[in-house]
C-alpha positions as CSV (number, residue, x, y, z in Angstrom):
1,M,100.0,185.6,89.3
2,D,103.6,184.9,91.8
3,D,100.3,183.1,93.4
4,L,99.3,181.1,90.4
5,I,103.1,179.7,89.3
6,D,103.6,179.1,93.0
7,N,100.6,177.0,92.9
8,G,101.2,175.5,89.5
9,M,105.0,174.8,91.0
10,L,103.0,172.8,93.9
11,V,100.7,170.6,91.5
12,G,103.9,169.7,89.4
13,K,105.5,168.7,92.6
14,E,102.8,166.4,93.8
15,K,102.7,164.7,90.2
16,I,106.4,164.0,89.7
17,T,106.5,162.5,93.8
18,E,103.2,160.5,92.9
19,I,105.1,158.5,89.6
20,L,107.8,158.3,91.4
21,N,106.4,156.9,94.1
22,R,103.9,154.6,92.3
23,R,107.1,153.0,90.5
24,H,109.0,152.7,93.4
25,K,106.0,150.2,94.2
26,E,106.3,148.6,91.2
27,R,109.6,148.4,91.1
28,E,109.3,146.6,95.1
29,V,106.6,144.3,93.4
30,Q,108.4,143.0,90.8
31,I,111.2,142.2,93.0
32,Q,109.0,140.7,95.8
33,A,108.2,138.6,92.9
34,A,111.6,138.0,91.1
35,K,111.7,136.6,95.9
36,L,108.8,134.5,95.5
37,E,110.1,133.1,92.1
38,R,113.3,132.1,93.5
39,Q,111.8,130.9,96.4
40,K,110.0,128.5,94.9
41,D,112.6,127.5,92.6
42,S,114.8,126.5,95.3
43,E,111.9,124.5,97.0
44,C,111.0,123.0,94.4
45,T,114.7,122.1,93.5
46,E,114.9,121.5,97.3
47,A,111.6,118.6,97.4
48,L,113.3,117.3,94.0
49,Q,116.7,116.5,95.7
50,Y,115.1,115.1,99.2
51,F,112.3,112.8,96.7
52,E,115.0,111.1,94.7
53,T,117.9,110.2,97.8
54,S,114.5,109.0,99.2
55,F,113.4,107.3,96.9
56,E,117.0,105.5,96.3
57,E,117.0,104.6,100.0
58,K,113.6,103.3,99.9
59,A,114.5,101.8,96.4
60,A,118.1,100.5,98.5
61,Q,116.3,99.1,101.1
62,I,114.3,96.7,98.6
63,R,117.2,95.3,97.5
64,N,119.2,94.8,99.7
65,T,115.6,93.1,101.3
66,L,115.8,90.9,98.5
67,E,119.1,89.9,98.7
68,S,118.4,88.3,101.6
69,I,115.6,86.5,101.6
70,A,117.5,83.5,100.1
71,G,119.6,82.8,103.3
72,S,116.6,83.3,105.3
73,D,113.7,81.1,107.1
74,R,111.1,83.3,106.9
75,K,110.9,83.4,103.4
76,A,107.2,84.0,103.2
77,E,107.5,87.0,105.4
78,M,110.3,89.0,103.7
79,F,108.3,88.3,100.6
80,A,105.0,90.1,102.0
81,D,107.4,92.5,103.5
82,S,108.8,93.2,100.0
83,Q,106.1,93.3,98.2
84,N,104.2,96.2,101.2
85,D,107.7,97.8,100.2
86,I,107.4,98.5,96.5
87,Y,103.4,99.6,97.0
88,D,104.1,101.9,99.5
89,L,107.6,103.5,97.2
90,Q,104.9,103.6,94.1
91,R,102.2,105.6,96.5
92,Y,104.9,107.5,96.8
93,L,105.5,108.1,93.8
94,S,102.4,108.7,92.7
95,S,102.3,111.5,95.2
96,S,105.0,112.9,94.4
97,T,104.3,113.4,90.2
98,F,103.4,117.0,90.4
99,F,106.7,118.3,91.3
100,L,108.7,115.6,88.9
101,N,108.9,116.3,85.2
102,E,108.1,113.2,82.9
103,Y,111.6,112.0,82.9
104,H,111.4,111.4,86.9
105,I,108.6,109.7,87.0
106,K,109.7,107.6,84.3
107,V,112.7,106.5,86.0
108,C,111.4,105.7,88.8
109,Q,108.3,103.9,87.9
110,N,111.3,101.7,85.6
111,T,112.7,101.1,88.8
112,I,109.5,100.2,90.6
113,H,108.7,97.9,87.4
114,E,112.1,96.0,88.4
115,L,112.0,96.0,91.6
116,G,108.5,94.1,90.9
117,K,110.7,91.7,88.4
118,Q,113.1,90.3,90.4
119,L,110.5,90.0,93.6
120,D,108.8,87.8,91.6
121,T,111.5,85.7,90.0
122,L,113.1,85.4,93.4
123,R,109.6,84.3,94.4
124,N,109.2,81.4,91.6
125,E,112.6,80.5,93.0
126,L,112.6,79.9,96.7
127,M,109.0,79.4,97.1
128,P,107.6,77.7,93.6
129,K,103.9,76.7,95.7
130,K,103.6,80.7,95.1
131,K,104.2,80.5,91.2
132,F,101.9,82.9,89.4
133,G,103.2,84.8,86.1
134,F,101.1,87.6,85.0
135,K,103.4,89.1,82.4
136,T,103.6,85.9,80.9
137,K,100.3,84.4,81.4
138,K,101.2,80.5,82.4
139,I,98.9,79.2,84.8
140,V,100.0,77.2,88.2
141,K,99.5,73.7,87.2
142,M,96.2,74.2,85.2
143,I,95.2,71.1,84.0
144,N,93.7,69.8,80.7
145,E,90.2,67.6,81.7
146,R,89.3,65.5,79.1
147,E,85.5,65.2,78.2
148,G,83.4,62.1,80.4
149,I,86.8,62.1,82.3
150,D,84.7,61.3,86.2
151,G,85.0,62.7,89.8
152,E,87.6,60.1,91.0
153,D,89.5,59.6,88.0
154,K,90.1,63.7,88.1
155,Q,91.5,63.8,92.1
156,T,93.7,60.8,90.8
157,K,95.0,63.0,88.2
158,Q,95.4,66.7,90.0
159,S,96.7,64.6,92.5
160,V,99.7,63.3,90.2
161,G,99.9,66.6,88.3
162,S,100.5,68.6,91.5
163,S,103.8,68.2,92.9
164,C,104.3,68.0,96.6
165,E,105.8,71.4,96.7
166,D,102.7,72.8,95.3
167,H,100.5,71.5,97.8
168,I,97.2,72.3,95.8
169,K,94.3,70.6,96.4
170,W,92.0,72.2,93.9
171,T,92.6,73.3,90.3
172,F,89.9,74.2,87.8
173,S,90.6,74.7,83.7
174,S,88.8,74.9,80.7
175,R,85.0,75.2,82.3
176,T,81.5,76.0,80.6
177,N,77.9,76.6,82.6
178,Q,79.6,74.9,85.4
179,C,78.5,75.5,89.3
180,I,82.1,74.6,91.5
181,E,81.5,74.4,95.0
182,L,84.1,73.3,97.7
183,P,84.2,71.2,100.5
184,V,85.4,73.7,103.6
185,A,88.0,71.0,104.8
186,L,89.7,70.7,101.3
187,V,90.1,74.4,101.3
188,N,91.0,76.0,104.7
189,D,95.0,77.4,103.7
190,Q,95.4,76.0,100.4
191,T,95.5,77.3,97.4
192,V,93.0,77.3,94.5
193,T,93.5,77.8,91.1
194,A,91.5,78.4,88.1
195,S,91.6,79.7,84.7
196,R,89.6,79.8,81.2
197,L,86.6,79.5,83.1
198,K,83.0,81.0,81.2
199,N,79.8,81.6,83.1
200,C,80.5,79.2,86.1
201,L,79.5,80.0,89.7
202,I,82.3,79.7,92.1
203,R,81.6,79.5,95.6
204,I,84.3,78.0,98.0
205,A,83.8,78.9,102.1
206,G,85.9,78.2,104.5
207,H,89.7,80.5,104.7
208,P,91.2,79.5,101.8
209,G,95.7,80.5,101.2
210,S,95.3,82.3,98.7
211,L,93.3,82.6,94.8
212,Q,94.4,82.7,91.7
213,F,92.1,83.5,88.8
214,A,92.5,84.0,85.3
215,Q,91.2,84.0,81.8
216,L,87.9,83.8,83.5
217,E,84.6,85.7,81.1
218,N,81.4,86.0,83.4
219,C,81.1,84.0,86.0
220,L,80.7,84.8,89.5
221,V,83.5,84.5,92.5
222,I,82.0,84.4,96.1
223,C,84.2,83.4,98.4
224,G,85.3,83.5,102.6
225,P,88.4,85.3,103.9
226,T,90.9,84.7,102.1
227,A,94.4,84.2,104.4
228,R,96.7,86.2,101.7
229,S,96.7,87.2,98.6
230,I,94.0,87.0,95.6
231,F,95.4,87.0,92.5
232,L,93.3,88.1,89.1
233,D,94.7,87.9,85.7
234,D,92.4,88.5,82.5
235,C,89.2,88.9,83.6
236,V,85.9,89.9,81.6
237,E,82.6,90.9,83.1
238,C,83.0,89.2,86.2
239,K,82.1,89.2,89.7
240,F,83.8,88.6,92.6
241,V,83.1,88.7,96.0
242,V,86.1,88.2,98.4
243,A,88.0,89.2,101.2
244,C,91.9,88.7,101.9
245,Q,94.7,90.8,102.7
246,Q,96.5,91.9,99.0
247,L,94.5,91.6,96.0
248,R,96.2,92.2,92.8
249,C,94.0,92.7,89.4
250,H,95.9,92.7,85.9
251,R,94.8,92.8,82.1
252,S,90.9,92.6,83.4
253,R,87.9,95.0,82.4
254,S,84.1,95.3,83.0
255,C,84.6,93.5,86.5
256,D,82.6,94.2,89.8
257,L,85.0,93.9,92.9
258,Y,82.8,93.3,96.5
259,L,86.0,94.1,99.0
260,N,86.9,93.6,102.0
261,V,90.9,93.9,101.6
262,T,93.2,94.6,104.5
263,S,96.2,96.4,101.9
264,R,94.8,98.7,99.5
265,A,94.2,96.4,96.3
266,I,96.1,97.0,93.0
267,I,95.6,96.9,89.3
268,E,97.4,97.5,86.5
269,D,96.1,97.4,82.4
270,C,92.3,97.6,83.8
271,K,89.6,99.2,82.7
272,G,85.6,99.4,83.7
273,I,86.4,97.9,87.2
274,R,83.6,98.8,90.1
275,V,83.9,98.0,93.3
276,A,81.1,97.6,96.9
277,K,82.5,96.6,100.1
278,Y,82.0,92.7,100.9
279,N,79.0,92.0,102.0
280,Y,78.1,88.3,101.9
281,H,77.5,86.1,104.8
282,Y,77.3,82.9,105.6
283,E,77.3,80.1,108.6
284,G,80.4,80.9,110.6
285,I,81.7,83.3,108.7
286,E,83.0,85.5,112.0
287,E,85.3,82.2,112.7
288,D,86.6,82.0,109.2
289,F,87.5,85.5,109.3
290,K,89.5,85.2,113.3
291,Q,91.3,81.8,111.6
292,S,92.1,83.6,108.2
293,G,93.7,86.3,110.5
294,L,92.4,88.8,108.8
295,D,92.7,92.4,110.8
296,L,88.4,93.5,109.9
297,S,89.3,97.2,111.7
298,S,91.2,97.2,108.4
299,N,89.6,97.2,105.0
300,N,90.5,99.7,101.8
301,W,87.7,98.4,99.5
302,N,86.6,101.8,98.5
303,V,90.9,103.1,97.7
304,L,92.6,101.1,94.3
305,D,95.7,101.9,93.6
306,D,96.3,102.3,89.6
307,F,99.9,101.3,88.4
308,N,98.4,103.6,85.0
309,W,97.1,106.3,86.3
310,L,99.6,108.6,88.8
311,A,98.3,111.7,88.8
312,T,97.6,113.0,91.9
313,D,94.7,115.9,91.4
314,K,92.3,113.3,89.2
315,P,90.9,110.1,90.1
316,S,91.6,107.1,87.7
317,P,89.3,106.6,85.2
318,N,89.8,103.1,84.9
319,W,87.8,102.1,88.0
320,E,84.9,104.1,90.0
321,L,82.9,103.0,92.9
322,L,80.0,100.7,92.0
323,H,76.7,102.6,92.4
324,H,74.2,102.1,95.6
325,A,71.1,101.1,93.2
326,K,73.5,99.0,90.9
327,I,74.7,96.5,94.2
328,I,73.7,93.3,95.0
329,S,72.3,92.6,99.0
330,D,70.4,89.9,98.3
331,W,73.5,87.4,97.3
332,S,71.1,84.3,97.4
333,S,68.4,85.8,94.5
334,Y,70.9,86.7,92.4
335,I,73.0,83.0,92.7
336,R,69.6,81.3,91.9
337,S,69.7,83.8,89.2
338,F,72.6,83.4,88.0
339,S,72.4,79.2,88.3
340,H,69.1,79.5,85.9
341,K,69.8,82.2,83.2
342,H,72.9,80.0,82.5
343,S,71.6,76.7,83.4
344,L,74.7,75.6,85.5
345,T,75.1,71.8,86.0
346,S,76.6,71.2,89.2
347,V,80.3,69.1,89.4
348,D,81.1,66.4,91.6
349,N,84.9,67.4,93.0
């Protein structure tokens, strides 16, 4: 009997010890979880504080640069640097959204838009030849042409309509079903602008300084290397075969971009954008690339920054890589087919 009592007491002690040990382990787990949660909150707070400080410092540097441009003799270079800094600031925000709440994202996005607006305003004031307003849909020095005007009259009208500050050698507007080819000698280092074109083919050899296209519908634009920027606005169902330092595309949809771009291209308010690598070739293109100053070792054709999509864990639904089967490789054949389909007429420029 004593043995049974002793055994029963022993079993009871073991159970109590086991229960106490289990509760102790559970408590340790709870304490560790609480510690990790506090550590996580502390890290998030530190990350947020670091981001806010860093973001404001970068924004302040951009503001200081913009305020000093007016008195500088390197305006063009400083504008380009400031634009790149704003792009970098946007990317910094995009990569930090996983620990930012909606309020912080909105505040930072407003700051970026204000900086961009300040830059555009200053550039329009100090360098009017670069003026091209996306938000107001104003087209730089666009010329309304009358039907029946001959080539000589058109050149005269363009010469009168352009100020000495603009230096825009070619401007096209309100064209339909036309093949527009620009002579190399009059394109190199110049700004080319075009608007309100439909079913048109625009071929630009040489190395233009910058390109600005707006309100193009079902057009094919093929261009040699562009030294500076290309701006696209309100274009629908077009193909652009372009090489440049910077490209910005606004309010466009269902467009294919064959790109060679030094900086990451920017899209905003766009849908159905498809991208492929620049694959156009013509005699003398190597020299044009050299003259344009583009860095062929840096080509970000397959990475776009979408200002309407800040999520970093999911790809933007507004653009995608062009499927390999749909990439045009024989441009000579495609140009002939496009010209025949739309019965293009050549114009004497």
